[in-house]
N, C-alpha and C positions, 0 to 999 in steps of 0.2 A: 443102824435102827435105829431110825427116829420114833420118838414119842410123841404119840396124837398130843395136844394142845386140850386145853379145856376148859369147858367153854368163856367162863372169867380172859384166858389170854387171847383167845377166834375173838371176845369182843374188844378187850382193849387195841388190838391188833386190826378191826374194822371198823372202829372211834378216830383210831392212828390216822386213815389214810381220808375219812371223812372229816375229818375238822383240817383235812392236811397236818400233820405234828410229825415231827418228825423225832429221832433216842435225841436230836441236840435241842431241839426242842422244850421234850421234855422235860432231859435236865436239865435246865434253865430254870422252868417253871418250880421244881420237885428240889432242884442243890441236891440232887445223886446224881450219880455218874451214868454216863450213855452205857455202861456194859452190866452194871451193877439194872439200871431200867431192864434194858433185854434180858440177864440173867434171870429176873422175878418173874417178866413176862412170858418167858418160855420154859420155865416153872424150873431149872435148876438149879433153885437154892430157894430155899422159907426164908422168909423175912419173920418183923414182927405187922400185924394187921394197922399201927401206926403209917408203917411204910408203904402199903399196899396203900390205904386210905392218899396218900399226895399222888397217886396214881391213876385212882380213881377219879380222883375227884379235878383230874388234869383234865383227863381223857370222859366225864363223863360217863363214868359206867359204876355199876349199882354194886353195891362191894356186896349181895347177895351171894353172888355167883360166880364169888372163888369156897362161897364154901364148898 
């Protein structure tokens, strides 16, 4: 059973498409692994806000959506 993405997760995926960025691109920009980024965006794991901010900055996504 698939869990529905949060507004933040949906926005991250939309921005990846809009900006033409892959997980590999985000990995290079944030120094986080592709699988780690995927797990964060798909909300399989909980991470510190500082880590989320790296992804938000790279994708130009508002951190307030994460709340």
